[in-house]
Every structure is written in C-alpha cells, then in structure tokens.
All heavy atoms as a GROMACS GRO file, in nm:
protein
  622
    1MET      N    1  20.312  17.333  12.706
    1MET     CA    2  20.351  17.295  12.560
    1MET      C    3  20.303  17.150  12.538
    1MET      O    4  20.234  17.129  12.435
    1MET     CB    5  20.489  17.320  12.523
    1MET     CG    6  20.518  17.298  12.382
    1MET     SD    7  20.455  17.421  12.288
    1MET     CE    8  20.531  17.384  12.126
    2SER      N    9  20.340  17.057  12.622
    2SER     CA   10  20.306  16.920  12.611
    2SER      C   11  20.157  16.889  12.644
    2SER      O   12  20.098  16.794  12.611
    2SER     CB   13  20.395  16.830  12.683
    2SER     OG   14  20.374  16.858  12.813
    3THR      N   15  20.092  16.992  12.723
    3THR     CA   16  19.957  16.964  12.749
    3THR      C   17  19.865  16.951  12.642
    3THR      O   18  19.776  16.868  12.640
    3THR     CB   19  19.914  17.077  12.850
    3THR    OG1   20  19.996  17.089  12.964
    3THR    CG2   21  19.779  17.050  12.895
    4LYS      N   22  19.888  17.047  12.543
    4LYS     CA   23  19.799  17.040  12.420
    4LYS      C   24  19.818  16.906  12.341
    4LYS      O   25  19.728  16.862  12.280
    4LYS     CB   26  19.820  17.160  12.333
    4LYS     CG   27  19.958  17.162  12.254
    4LYS     CD   28  19.975  17.283  12.164
    4LYS     CE   29  20.106  17.285  12.100
    4LYS     NZ   30  20.113  17.409  12.009
    5TYR      N   31  19.940  16.848  12.347
    5TYR     CA   32  19.956  16.722  12.278
    5TYR      C   33  19.895  16.608  12.349
    5TYR      O   34  19.825  16.526  12.292
    5TYR     CB   35  20.100  16.690  12.258
    5TYR     CG   36  20.175  16.784  12.168
    5TYR    CD1   37  20.274  16.875  12.208
    5TYR    CD2   38  20.142  16.790  12.026
    5TYR    CE1   39  20.343  16.960  12.123
    5TYR    CE2   40  20.215  16.869  11.947
    5TYR     CZ   41  20.302  16.963  11.997
    5TYR     OH   42  20.358  17.056  11.903
    6ILE      N   43  19.886  16.603  12.488
    6ILE     CA   44  19.827  16.513  12.565
    6ILE      C   45  19.673  16.508  12.552
    6ILE      O   46  19.611  16.415  12.537
    6ILE     CB   47  19.878  16.520  12.710
    6ILE    CG1   48  20.017  16.493  12.727
    6ILE    CG2   49  19.787  16.428  12.798
    6ILE    CD1   50  20.087  16.523  12.858
    7LEU      N   51  19.624  16.637  12.567
    7LEU     CA   52  19.482  16.649  12.546
    7LEU      C   53  19.438  16.617  12.411
    7LEU      O   54  19.324  16.557  12.390
    7LEU     CB   55  19.441  16.788  12.584
    7LEU     CG   56  19.449  16.831  12.732
    7LEU    CD1   57  19.408  16.970  12.757
    7LEU    CD2   58  19.360  16.741  12.814
    8GLY      N   59  19.511  16.656  12.307
    8GLY     CA   60  19.481  16.624  12.166
    8GLY      C   61  19.478  16.473  12.150
    8GLY      O   62  19.385  16.418  12.074
    9ALA      N   63  19.575  16.407  12.199
    9ALA     CA   64  19.584  16.258  12.191
    9ALA      C   65  19.472  16.196  12.260
    9ALA      O   66  19.405  16.096  12.210
    9ALA     CB   67  19.716  16.213  12.236
   10LEU      N   68  19.439  16.244  12.382
   10LEU     CA   69  19.328  16.187  12.452
   10LEU      C   70  19.196  16.206  12.386
   10LEU      O   71  19.111  16.111  12.366
   10LEU     CB   72  19.330  16.257  12.586
   10LEU     CG   73  19.212  16.198  12.687
   10LEU    CD1   74  19.248  16.055  12.719
   10LEU    CD2   75  19.216  16.281  12.817
   11LEU      N   76  19.160  16.330  12.331
   11LEU     CA   77  19.044  16.344  12.264
   11LEU      C   78  19.041  16.266  12.133
   11LEU      O   79  18.934  16.222  12.095
   11LEU     CB   80  19.021  16.505  12.234
   11LEU     CG   81  19.005  16.584  12.349
   11LEU    CD1   82  18.994  16.735  12.320
   11LEU    CD2   83  18.865  16.545  12.417
   12GLY      N   84  19.154  16.260  12.056
   12GLY     CA   85  19.164  16.185  11.939
   12GLY      C   86  19.136  16.037  11.959
   12GLY      O   87  19.048  15.964  11.881
   13SER      N   88  19.186  15.986  12.059
   13SER     CA   89  19.169  15.842  12.095
   13SER      C   90  19.024  15.808  12.134
   13SER      O   91  18.961  15.717  12.104
   13SER     CB   92  19.259  15.793  12.201
   13SER     OG   93  19.236  15.854  12.319
   14MET      N   94  18.952  15.901  12.207
   14MET     CA   95  18.819  15.892  12.248
   14MET      C   96  18.733  15.895  12.126
   14MET      O   97  18.631  15.826  12.111
   14MET     CB   98  18.780  16.004  12.353
   14MET     CG   99  18.845  15.986  12.482
   14MET     SD  100  18.807  16.120  12.603
   14MET     CE  101  18.639  16.115  12.615
   15ALA      N  102  18.772  15.979  12.030
   15ALA     CA  103  18.689  15.995  11.915
   15ALA      C  104  18.695  15.853  11.832
   15ALA      O  105  18.593  15.825  11.775
   15ALA     CB  106  18.729  16.118  11.825
   16ILE      N  107  18.819  15.809  11.818
   16ILE     CA  108  18.834  15.685  11.742
   16ILE      C  109  18.759  15.564  11.815
   16ILE      O  110  18.689  15.484  11.749
   16ILE     CB  111  18.980  15.657  11.730
   16ILE    CG1  112  19.049  15.753  11.634
   16ILE    CG2  113  19.016  15.504  11.673
   16ILE    CD1  114  19.200  15.753  11.630
   17ALA      N  115  18.765  15.562  11.944
   17ALA     CA  116  18.694  15.460  12.029
   17ALA      C  117  18.546  15.466  12.003
   17ALA      O  118  18.475  15.367  11.974
   17ALA     CB  119  18.727  15.465  12.169
   18TYR      N  120  18.488  15.582  12.003
   18TYR     CA  121  18.347  15.620  11.980
   18TYR      C  122  18.316  15.562  11.837
   18TYR      O  123  18.213  15.495  11.816
   18TYR     CB  124  18.304  15.751  11.996
   18TYR     CG  125  18.168  15.778  11.954
   18TYR    CD1  126  18.063  15.743  12.046
   18TYR    CD2  127  18.136  15.841  11.844
   18TYR    CE1  128  17.932  15.769  12.004
   18TYR    CE2  129  17.992  15.859  11.803
   18TYR     CZ  130  17.903  15.827  11.886
   18TYR     OH  131  17.774  15.845  11.855
   19VAL      N  132  18.394  15.601  11.737
   19VAL     CA  133  18.344  15.556  11.593
   19VAL      C  134  18.361  15.411  11.589
   19VAL      O  135  18.265  15.353  11.528
   19VAL     CB  136  18.447  15.640  11.491
   19VAL    CG1  137  18.438  15.571  11.369
   19VAL    CG2  138  18.415  15.775  11.486
   20CYS      N  139  18.462  15.347  11.639
   20CYS     CA  140  18.473  15.202  11.633
   20CYS      C  141  18.357  15.130  11.705
   20CYS      O  142  18.295  15.043  11.665
   20CYS     CB  143  18.602  15.167  11.691
   20CYS     SG  144  18.741  15.196  11.593
   21ASP      N  145  18.319  15.180  11.830
   21ASP     CA  146  18.208  15.122  11.899
   21ASP      C  147  18.078  15.141  11.819
   21ASP      O  148  18.008  15.043  11.814
   21ASP     CB  149  18.198  15.192  12.038
   21ASP     CG  150  18.081  15.139  12.107
   21ASP    OD1  151  18.067  15.013  12.140
   21ASP    OD2  152  17.986  15.210  12.152
   22ASN      N  153  18.049  15.252  11.766
   22ASN     CA  154  17.946  15.278  11.687
   22ASN      C  155  17.921  15.191  11.556
   22ASN      O  156  17.824  15.129  11.536
   22ASN     CB  157  17.932  15.425  11.646
   22ASN     CG  158  17.790  15.457  11.583
   22ASN    OD1  159  17.693  15.390  11.591
   22ASN    ND2  160  17.797  15.573  11.503
   23LEU      N  161  18.046  15.170  11.494
   23LEU     CA  162  18.038  15.088  11.376
   23LEU      C  163  18.019  14.943  11.410
   23LEU      O  164  17.941  14.867  11.338
   23LEU     CB  165  18.171  15.100  11.297
   23LEU     CG  166  18.180  15.232  11.211
   23LEU    CD1  167  18.328  15.247  11.165
   23LEU    CD2  168  18.092  15.232  11.114
   24ILE      N  169  18.081  14.893  11.519
   24ILE     CA  170  18.080  14.749  11.542
   24ILE      C  171  17.942  14.725  11.616
   24ILE      O  172  17.865  14.618  11.580
   24ILE     CB  173  18.193  14.709  11.635
   24ILE    CG1  174  18.324  14.715  11.543
   24ILE    CG2  175  18.179  14.566  11.682
   24ILE    CD1  176  18.440  14.702  11.625
   25ALA      N  177  17.907  14.802  11.712
   25ALA     CA  178  17.786  14.759  11.794
   25ALA      C  179  17.649  14.815  11.736
   25ALA      O  180  17.566  14.731  11.733
   25ALA     CB  181  17.795  14.814  11.936
   26ASP      N  182  17.650  14.919  11.692
   26ASP     CA  183  17.528  14.986  11.633
   26ASP      C  184  17.505  14.961  11.481
   26ASP      O  185  17.386  14.924  11.453
   26ASP     CB  186  17.518  15.134  11.672
   26ASP     CG  187  17.520  15.163  11.818
   26ASP    OD1  188  17.473  15.073  11.898
   26ASP    OD2  189  17.566  15.285  11.855
   27GLN      N  190  17.598  14.983  11.403
   27GLN     CA  191  17.586  14.962  11.257
   27GLN      C  192  17.603  14.821  11.226
   27GLN      O  193  17.571  14.779  11.114
   27GLN     CB  194  17.685  15.045  11.185
   27GLN     CG  195  17.686  15.194  11.214
   27GLN     CD  196  17.555  15.261  11.188
   27GLN    OE1  197  17.494  15.227  11.083
   27GLN    NE2  198  17.503  15.353  11.273
   28LYS      N  199  17.668  14.743  11.315
   28LYS     CA  200  17.678  14.588  11.287
   28LYS      C  201  17.747  14.568  11.163
   28LYS      O  202  17.706  14.491  11.077
   28LYS     CB  203  17.558  14.509  11.304
   28LYS     CG  204  17.482  14.538  11.439
   28LYS     CD  205  17.392  14.423  11.464
   28LYS     CE  206  17.337  14.441  11.597
   28LYS     NZ  207  17.415  14.444  11.712
   29ILE      N  208  17.871  14.613  11.129
   29ILE     CA  209  17.942  14.599  11.006
   29ILE      C  210  17.994  14.460  10.997
   29ILE      O  211  18.023  14.413  10.884
   29ILE     CB  212  18.071  14.704  10.998
   29ILE    CG1  213  18.168  14.673  11.125
   29ILE    CG2  214  18.025  14.845  11.004
   29ILE    CD1  215  18.296  14.761  11.101
   30PHE      N  216  17.996  14.386  11.099
   30PHE     CA  217  18.040  14.247  11.099
   30PHE      C  218  17.923  14.144  11.090
   30PHE      O  219  17.935  14.025  11.090
   30PHE     CB  220  18.129  14.208  11.203
   30PHE     CG  221  18.262  14.273  11.212
   30PHE    CD1  222  18.292  14.350  11.313
   30PHE    CD2  223  18.344  14.273  11.098
   30PHE    CE1  224  18.416  14.435  11.316
   30PHE    CE2  225  18.469  14.338  11.094
   30PHE     CZ  226  18.502  14.424  11.214
   31GLY      N  227  17.800  14.210  11.074
   31GLY     CA  228  17.686  14.124  11.073
   31GLY      C  229  17.618  14.094  11.205
   31GLY      O  230  17.667  14.145  11.308
   32GLY      N  231  17.522  14.013  11.210
   32GLY     CA  232  17.458  13.985  11.341
   32GLY      C  233  17.332  14.071  11.368
   32GLY      O  234  17.308  14.172  11.299
   33THR      N  235  17.260  14.025  11.463
   33THR     CA  236  17.139  14.103  11.504
   33THR      C  237  17.138  14.124  11.663
   33THR      O  238  17.227  14.050  11.727
   33THR     CB  239  17.008  14.031  11.460
   33THR    OG1  240  17.009  13.893  11.521
   33THR    CG2  241  17.002  14.022  11.314
   34THR      N  242  17.052  14.208  11.703
   34THR     CA  243  17.038  14.225  11.845
   34THR      C  244  16.951  14.109  11.902
   34THR      O  245  16.833  14.087  11.838
   34THR     CB  246  16.986  14.361  11.868
   34THR    OG1  247  17.065  14.465  11.819
   34THR    CG2  248  16.962  14.378  12.032
   35PRO      N  249  16.995  14.036  11.998
   35PRO     CA  250  16.917  13.931  12.048
   35PRO      C  251  16.778  13.978  12.094
   35PRO      O  252  16.769  14.088  12.152
   35PRO     CB  253  16.984  13.868  12.174
   35PRO     CG  254  17.133  13.923  12.157
   35PRO     CD  255  17.111  14.046  12.070
   36SER      N  256  16.670  13.904  12.084
   36SER     CA  257  16.528  13.938  12.134
   36SER      C  258  16.537  13.954  12.278
   36SER      O  259  16.451  14.038  12.340
   36SER     CB  260  16.446  13.832  12.084
   36SER     OG  261  16.458  13.708  12.134
   37THR      N  262  16.626  13.885  12.347
   37THR     CA  263  16.629  13.903  12.503
   37THR      C  264  16.665  14.046  12.538
   37THR      O  265  16.640  14.090  12.657
   37THR     CB  266  16.718  13.795  12.564
   37THR    OG1  267  16.851  13.813  12.506
   37THR    CG2  268  16.655  13.661  12.543
   38VAL      N  269  16.734  14.110  12.453
   38VAL     CA  270  16.793  14.247  12.486
   38VAL      C  271  16.682  14.346  12.436
   38VAL      O  272  16.658  14.452  12.501
   38VAL     CB  273  16.923  14.273  12.414
   38VAL    CG1  274  16.968  14.415  12.429
   38VAL    CG2  275  17.025  14.182  12.474
   39SER      N  276  16.623  14.332  12.316
   39SER     CA  277  16.538  14.422  12.262
   39SER      C  278  16.391  14.419  12.287
   39SER      O  279  16.312  14.506  12.283
   39SER     CB  280  16.555  14.416  12.108
   39SER     OG  281  16.505  14.288  12.064
   40ASN      N  282  16.351  14.297  12.352
   40ASN     CA  283  16.208  14.271  12.390
   40ASN      C  284  16.190  14.323  12.534
   40ASN      O  285  16.247  14.272  12.632
   40ASN     CB  286  16.178  14.135  12.391
   40ASN     CG  287  16.030  14.100  12.398
   40ASN    OD1  288  15.956  14.188  12.434
   40ASN    ND2  289  16.000  13.983  12.363
   41LYS      N  290  16.120  14.420  12.555
   41LYS     CA  291  16.075  14.486  12.685
   41LYS      C  292  16.007  14.384  12.771
   41LYS      O  293  16.020  14.383  12.890
   41LYS     CB  294  16.010  14.613  12.666
   41LYS     CG  295  15.974  14.694  12.803
   41LYS     CD  296  16.104  14.756  12.847
   41LYS     CE  297  16.058  14.843  12.962
   41LYS     NZ  298  16.181  14.894  13.034
   42GLU      N  299  15.914  14.311  12.711
   42GLU     CA  300  15.836  14.211  12.793
   42GLU      C  301  15.918  14.115  12.842
   42GLU      O  302  15.914  14.064  12.968
   42GLU     CB  303  15.723  14.149  12.703
   42GLU     CG  304  15.613  14.244  12.668
   42GLU     CD  305  15.508  14.187  12.574
   42GLU    OE1  306  15.529  14.064  12.542
   42GLU    OE2  307  15.434  14.250  12.509
   43TRP      N  308  16.018  14.062  12.775
   43TRP     CA  309  16.115  13.962  12.818
   43TRP      C  310  16.187  14.009  12.930
   43TRP      O  311  16.211  13.944  13.040
   43TRP     CB  312  16.212  13.922  12.708
   43TRP     CG  313  16.310  13.822  12.746
   43TRP    CD1  314  16.412  13.830  12.821
   43TRP    CD2  315  16.312  13.672  12.708
   43TRP    NE1  316  16.477  13.703  12.835
   43TRP    CE2  317  16.417  13.612  12.758
   43TRP    CE3  318  16.217  13.599  12.616
   43TRP    CZ2  319  16.449  13.481  12.741
   43TRP    CZ3  320  16.258  13.482  12.591
   43TRP    CH2  321  16.366  13.415  12.656
   44TRP      N  322  16.235  14.144  12.930
   44TRP     CA  323  16.313  14.198  13.038
   44TRP      C  324  16.219  14.199  13.167
   44TRP      O  325  16.277  14.176  13.268
   44TRP     CB  326  16.365  14.345  12.995
   44TRP     CG  327  16.436  14.400  13.094
   44TRP    CD1  328  16.580  14.383  13.108
   44TRP    CD2  329  16.402  14.491  13.201
   44TRP    NE1  330  16.618  14.454  13.225
   44TRP    CE2  331  16.512  14.519  13.282
   44TRP    CE3  332  16.283  14.534  13.239
   44TRP    CZ2  333  16.509  14.606  13.404
   44TRP    CZ3  334  16.268  14.619  13.355
   44TRP    CH2  335  16.387  14.653  13.429
   45LEU      N  336  16.098  14.247  13.160
   45LEU     CA  337  16.016  14.258  13.259
   45LEU      C  338  15.971  14.124  13.337
   45LEU      O  339  15.983  14.119  13.458
   45LEU     CB  340  15.872  14.324  13.227
   45LEU     CG  341  15.876  14.466  13.192
   45LEU    CD1  342  15.753  14.507  13.136
   45LEU    CD2  343  15.918  14.555  13.313
   46GLU      N  344  15.975  14.016  13.256
   46GLU     CA  345  15.955  13.888  13.305
   46GLU      C  346  16.074  13.835  13.381
   46GLU      O  347  16.073  13.774  13.490
   46GLU     CB  348  15.909  13.786  13.204
   46GLU     CG  349  15.771  13.808  13.150
   46GLU     CD  350  15.658  13.792  13.272
   46GLU    OE1  351  15.674  13.708  13.355
   46GLU    OE2  352  15.564  13.879  13.272
   47THR      N  353  16.186  13.855  13.322
   47THR     CA  354  16.313  13.824  13.386
   47THR      C  355  16.340  13.893  13.515
   47THR      O  356  16.384  13.839  13.616
   47THR     CB  357  16.427  13.853  13.289
   47THR    OG1  358  16.412  13.790  13.169
   47THR    CG2  359  16.569  13.805  13.342
   48ASP      N  360  16.299  14.030  13.512
   48ASP     CA  361  16.317  14.106  13.637
   48ASP      C  362  16.221  14.045  13.748
   48ASP      O  363  16.263  14.054  13.864
   48ASP     CB  364  16.276  14.253  13.606
   48ASP     CG  365  16.316  14.344  13.722
   48ASP    OD1  366  16.433  14.326  13.770
   48ASP    OD2  367  16.238  14.423  13.767
   49LYS      N  368  16.092  14.012  13.713
   49LYS     CA  369  16.009  13.950  13.814
   49LYS      C  370  16.060  13.821  13.860
   49LYS      O  371  16.047  13.806  13.988
   49LYS     CB  372  15.873  13.921  13.740
   49LYS     CG  373  15.786  14.038  13.714
   49LYS     CD  374  15.654  13.994  13.658
   49LYS     CE  375  15.569  14.105  13.604
   49LYS     NZ  376  15.455  14.055  13.536
   50LYS      N  377  16.116  13.741  13.787
   50LYS     CA  378  16.181  13.617  13.823
   50LYS      C  379  16.305  13.639  13.929
   50LYS      O  380  16.317  13.577  14.034
   50LYS     CB  381  16.227  13.524  13.716
   50LYS     CG  382  16.294  13.402  13.763
   50LYS     CD  383  16.368  13.327  13.636
   50LYS     CE  384  16.504  13.376  13.626
   50LYS     NZ  385  16.584  13.308  13.540
   51PHE      N  386  16.388  13.741  13.899
   51PHE     CA  387  16.497  13.780  13.983
   51PHE      C  388  16.441  13.824  14.112
   51PHE      O  389  16.493  13.795  14.230
   51PHE     CB  390  16.580  13.876  13.926
   51PHE     CG  391  16.686  13.815  13.827
   51PHE    CD1  392  16.732  13.886  13.715
   51PHE    CD2  393  16.732  13.690  13.841
   51PHE    CE1  394  16.817  13.842  13.630
   51PHE    CE2  395  16.822  13.635  13.745
   51PHE     CZ  396  16.862  13.713  13.645
   52GLN      N  397  16.335  13.907  14.124
   52GLN     CA  398  16.275  13.955  14.244
   52GLN      C  399  16.214  13.869  14.327
   52GLN      O  400  16.192  13.870  14.438
   52GLN     CB  401  16.182  14.064  14.210
   52GLN     CG  402  16.261  14.191  14.147
   52GLN     CD  403  16.376  14.241  14.235
   52GLN    OE1  404  16.356  14.255  14.359
   52GLN    NE2  405  16.487  14.271  14.183
   53ALA      N  406  16.162  13.750  14.255
   53ALA     CA  407  16.080  13.642  14.330
   53ALA      C  408  16.162  13.525  14.392
   53ALA      O  409  16.106  13.444  14.464
   53ALA     CB  410  15.977  13.589  14.235
   54TRP      N  411  16.288  13.526  14.349
   54TRP     CA  412  16.377  13.408  14.407
   54TRP      C  413  16.372  13.422  14.561
   54TRP      O  414  16.399  13.523  14.619
   54TRP     CB  415  16.508  13.421  14.359
   54TRP     CG  416  16.528  13.370  14.227
   54TRP    CD1  417  16.441  13.307  14.145
   54TRP    CD2  418  16.651  13.367  14.148
   54TRP    NE1  419  16.493  13.264  14.027
   54TRP    CE2  420  16.630  13.308  14.031
   54TRP    CE3  421  16.779  13.421  14.169
   54TRP    CZ2  422  16.723  13.295  13.920
   54TRP    CZ3  423  16.875  13.406  14.078
   54TRP    CH2  424  16.848  13.354  13.956
   55PRO      N  425  16.354  13.315  14.630
   55PRO     CA  426  16.358  13.313  14.784
   55PRO      C  427  16.504  13.324  14.820
   55PRO      O  428  16.587  13.250  14.763
   55PRO     CB  429  16.305  13.178  14.826
   55PRO     CG  430  16.313  13.090  14.699
   55PRO     CD  431  16.308  13.174  14.591
   56ARG      N  432  16.535  13.408  14.910
   56ARG     CA  433  16.669  13.430  14.954
   56ARG      C  434  16.676  13.368  15.106
   56ARG      O  435  16.602  13.414  15.190
   56ARG     CB  436  16.706  13.580  14.964
   56ARG     CG  437  16.681  13.647  14.835
   56ARG     CD  438  16.802  13.646  14.745
   56ARG     NE  439  16.771  13.733  14.633
   56ARG     CZ  440  16.772  13.684  14.500
   56ARG    NH1  441  16.790  13.568  14.478
   56ARG    NH2  442  16.744  13.769  14.411
   57THR      N  443  16.749  13.266  15.126
   57THR     CA  444  16.738  13.197  15.251
   57THR      C  445  16.870  13.218  15.350
   57THR      O  446  16.871  13.198  15.461
   57THR     CB  447  16.704  13.051  15.246
   57THR    OG1  448  16.809  12.986  15.163
   57THR    CG2  449  16.565  13.031  15.194
   58ALA      N  450  16.994  13.241  15.274
   58ALA     CA  451  17.114  13.246  15.337
   58ALA      C  452  17.174  13.391  15.321
   58ALA      O  453  17.183  13.430  15.208
   58ALA     CB  454  17.204  13.140  15.276
   59GLY      N  455  17.231  13.440  15.421
   59GLY     CA  456  17.303  13.555  15.415
   59GLY      C  457  17.215  13.684  15.405
   59GLY      O  458  17.088  13.671  15.402
   60PRO      N  459  17.270  13.792  15.382
   60PRO     CA  460  17.206  13.920  15.356
   60PRO      C  461  17.129  13.924  15.225
   60PRO      O  462  17.162  13.850  15.140
   60PRO     CB  463  17.313  14.022  15.374
   60PRO     CG  464  17.443  13.960  15.330
   60PRO     CD  465  17.421  13.821  15.380
   61PRO      N  466  17.039  14.013  15.201
   61PRO     CA  467  16.972  14.022  15.069
   61PRO      C  468  17.072  14.042  14.957
   61PRO      O  469  17.171  14.116  14.971
   61PRO     CB  470  16.886  14.144  15.083
   61PRO     CG  471  16.863  14.167  15.237
   61PRO     CD  472  16.991  14.112  15.293
   62VAL      N  473  17.047  13.982  14.845
   62VAL     CA  474  17.130  13.999  14.734
   62VAL      C  475  17.056  14.078  14.628
   62VAL      O  476  16.948  14.053  14.588
   62VAL     CB  477  17.164  13.851  14.673
   62VAL    CG1  478  17.241  13.855  14.540
   62VAL    CG2  479  17.231  13.756  14.775
   63VAL      N  480  17.131  14.172  14.572
   63VAL     CA  481  17.069  14.255  14.463
   63VAL      C  482  17.132  14.214  14.326
   63VAL      O  483  17.257  14.217  14.322
   63VAL     CB  484  17.109  14.407  14.499
   63VAL    CG1  485  17.046  14.496  14.383
   63VAL    CG2  486  17.051  14.441  14.638
   64MET      N  487  17.051  14.182  14.238
   64MET     CA  488  17.093  14.130  14.104
   64MET      C  489  17.165  14.246  14.030
   64MET      O  490  17.267  14.215  13.970
   64MET     CB  491  16.972  14.093  14.017
   64MET     CG  492  16.924  13.959  14.072
   64MET     SD  493  17.051  13.831  14.065
   64MET     CE  494  16.975  13.700  14.152
   65ASN      N  495  17.116  14.368  14.032
   65ASN     CA  496  17.181  14.477  13.959
   65ASN      C  497  17.180  14.597  14.068
   65ASN      O  498  17.083  14.673  14.063
   65ASN     CB  499  17.117  14.509  13.831
   65ASN     CG  500  17.191  14.613  13.767
   65ASN    OD1  501  17.286  14.672  13.814
   65ASN    ND2  502  17.137  14.640  13.640
   66PRO      N  503  17.285  14.616  14.142
   66PRO     CA  504  17.283  14.713  14.253
   66PRO      C  505  17.265  14.859  14.194
   66PRO      O  506  17.232  14.955  14.274
   66PRO     CB  507  17.410  14.695  14.317
   66PRO     CG  508  17.495  14.622  14.234
   66PRO     CD  509  17.410  14.545  14.140
   67ILE      N  510  17.302  14.875  14.067
   67ILE     CA  511  17.291  15.013  14.009
   67ILE      C  512  17.155  15.054  13.984
   67ILE      O  513  17.097  15.161  14.020
   67ILE     CB  514  17.369  15.033  13.881
   67ILE    CG1  515  17.525  15.015  13.912
   67ILE    CG2  516  17.344  15.161  13.810
   67ILE    CD1  517  17.617  15.001  13.798
   68SER      N  518  17.055  14.957  13.938
   68SER     CA  519  16.928  14.993  13.899
   68SER      C  520  16.835  14.953  14.019
   68SER      O  521  16.724  14.986  14.012
   68SER     CB  522  16.872  14.933  13.770
   68SER     OG  523  16.883  14.794  13.797
   69ARG      N  524  16.881  14.872  14.106
   69ARG     CA  525  16.797  14.830  14.222
   69ARG      C  526  16.821  14.903  14.350
   69ARG      O  527  16.922  14.874  14.427
   69ARG     CB  528  16.819  14.682  14.241
   69ARG     CG  529  16.754  14.590  14.135
   69ARG     CD  530  16.612  14.580  14.162
   69ARG     NE  531  16.546  14.532  14.041
   69ARG     CZ  532  16.486  14.612  13.942
   69ARG    NH1  533  16.490  14.738  13.963
   69ARG    NH2  534  16.445  14.553  13.838
   70GLN      N  535  16.739  14.989  14.390
   70GLN     CA  536  16.767  15.063  14.515
   70GLN      C  537  16.663  14.996  14.620
   70GLN      O  538  16.699  14.982  14.729
   70GLN     CB  539  16.727  15.212  14.512
   70GLN     CG  540  16.830  15.278  14.409
   70GLN     CD  541  16.975  15.259  14.445
   70GLN    OE1  542  17.010  15.273  14.572
   70GLN    NE2  543  17.053  15.244  14.352
   71ASN      N  544  16.554  14.960  14.574
   71ASN     CA  545  16.451  14.878  14.656
   71ASN      C  546  16.436  14.750  14.598
   71ASN      O  547  16.415  14.729  14.474
   71ASN     CB  548  16.311  14.959  14.668
   71ASN     CG  549  16.327  15.096  14.717
   71ASN    OD1  550  16.400  15.121  14.815
   71ASN    ND2  551  16.260  15.194  14.662
   72PHE      N  552  16.444  14.658  14.675
   72PHE     CA  553  16.415  14.505  14.618
   72PHE      C  554  16.335  14.431  14.722
   72PHE      O  555  16.320  14.467  14.837
   72PHE     CB  556  16.568  14.458  14.603
   72PHE     CG  557  16.662  14.462  14.704
   72PHE    CD1  558  16.663  14.378  14.804
   72PHE    CD2  559  16.739  14.567  14.718
   72PHE    CE1  560  16.748  14.393  14.917
   72PHE    CE2  561  16.840  14.591  14.815
   72PHE     CZ  562  16.844  14.492  14.908
   73ILE      N  563  16.289  14.327  14.662
   73ILE     CA  564  16.195  14.231  14.744
   73ILE      C  565  16.283  14.117  14.786
   73ILE      O  566  16.339  14.042  14.694
   73ILE     CB  567  16.074  14.190  14.659
   73ILE    CG1  568  15.998  14.310  14.613
   73ILE    CG2  569  15.991  14.094  14.742
   73ILE    CD1  570  15.893  14.283  14.511
   74VAL      N  571  16.275  14.073  14.909
   74VAL     CA  572  16.342  13.950  14.950
   74VAL      C  573  16.238  13.871  15.012
   74VAL      O  574  16.167  13.922  15.123
   74VAL     CB  575  16.451  13.988  15.058
   74VAL    CG1  576  16.519  13.861  15.117
   74VAL    CG2  577  16.552  14.072  14.997
   75LYS      N  578  16.202  13.750  14.969
   75LYS     CA  579  16.101  13.656  15.026
   75LYS      C  580  16.171  13.572  15.132
   75LYS      O  581  16.286  13.521  15.105
   75LYS     CB  582  16.059  13.575  14.910
   75LYS     CG  583  15.959  13.639  14.831
   75LYS     CD  584  15.875  13.541  14.736
   75LYS     CE  585  15.772  13.603  14.656
   75LYS     NZ  586  15.697  13.509  14.585
   76SER      N  587  16.107  13.561  15.246
   76SER     CA  588  16.144  13.467  15.345
   76SER      C  589  16.076  13.337  15.334
   76SER      O  590  15.974  13.323  15.269
   76SER     CB  591  16.131  13.526  15.487
   76SER     OG  592  16.011  13.540  15.504
   77SER      N  593  16.147  13.233  15.396
   77SER     CA  594  16.060  13.104  15.384
   77SER      C  595  15.939  13.096  15.456
   77SER      O  596  15.865  13.005  15.447
   77SER     CB  597  16.171  12.996  15.422
   77SER     OG  598  16.207  13.017  15.560
   78LEU      N  599  15.930  13.209  15.553
   78LEU     CA  600  15.805  13.201  15.634
   78LEU      C  601  15.679  13.247  15.560
   78LEU      O  602  15.567  13.227  15.606
   78LEU     CB  603  15.820  13.301  15.761
   78LEU     CG  604  15.946  13.256  15.857
   78LEU    CD1  605  15.958  13.350  15.958
   78LEU    CD2  606  15.907  13.123  15.906
   79ASP      N  607  15.701  13.319  15.448
   79ASP     CA  608  15.589  13.365  15.367
   79ASP      C  609  15.513  13.258  15.290
   79ASP      O  610  15.394  13.279  15.248
   79ASP     CB  611  15.639  13.476  15.261
   79ASP     CG  612  15.683  13.587  15.344
   79ASP    OD1  613  15.651  13.622  15.432
   79ASP    OD2  614  15.760  13.675  15.263
   80ASP      N  615  15.572  13.138  15.280
   80ASP     CA  616  15.508  13.033  15.199
   80ASP      C  617  15.396  12.975  15.270
   80ASP      O  618  15.345  12.959  15.355
   80ASP     CB  619  15.610  12.930  15.161
   80ASP     CG  620  15.717  12.985  15.066
   80ASP    OD1  621  15.684  13.090  14.993
   80ASP    OD2  622  15.837  12.934  15.068
   0.00000   0.00000   0.00000
C-alpha cells in the first residue's frame, strides 16, 4: 500500500526537478547566456590539446577527465 505512495512521490519529485532544471538551465528564465567556452567546439578542441600536451614529470599519469579519456598522451622530459 505504501509502495505506491513512495513511488508516486519519487516520480513526482523527479518530474519537478527536471522541469526546474530545464527552465533554469535551458530556457534561462533568470537571464544570461551560455559562455562561448562551452558552446564553441574549436575552443574545446584547443583546450583539450593543451591538457594533453602538458608535460607530466612527477608521479603516475594524470587524466584530466577520466570519464572521457581512456587513452591519453603523457610527455616525458626526455622527448624534448
């Protein structure tokens, strides 16, 4: 009996959260714009190149974004 109330409340709260997120982030009801660093694909590619080109000299390789980076480049000081 209480399961339907719990599931109903859970689904209702998820729907409210989705609507609020959509209104604030996508519809921008409070104003503002999306920064060019987020929307510009060329900017993202150059930033990604910079992160991949940093020399790593101490410790194990560091992955800037481990979710999207499965293969990464680590430059050693001997390559210079």
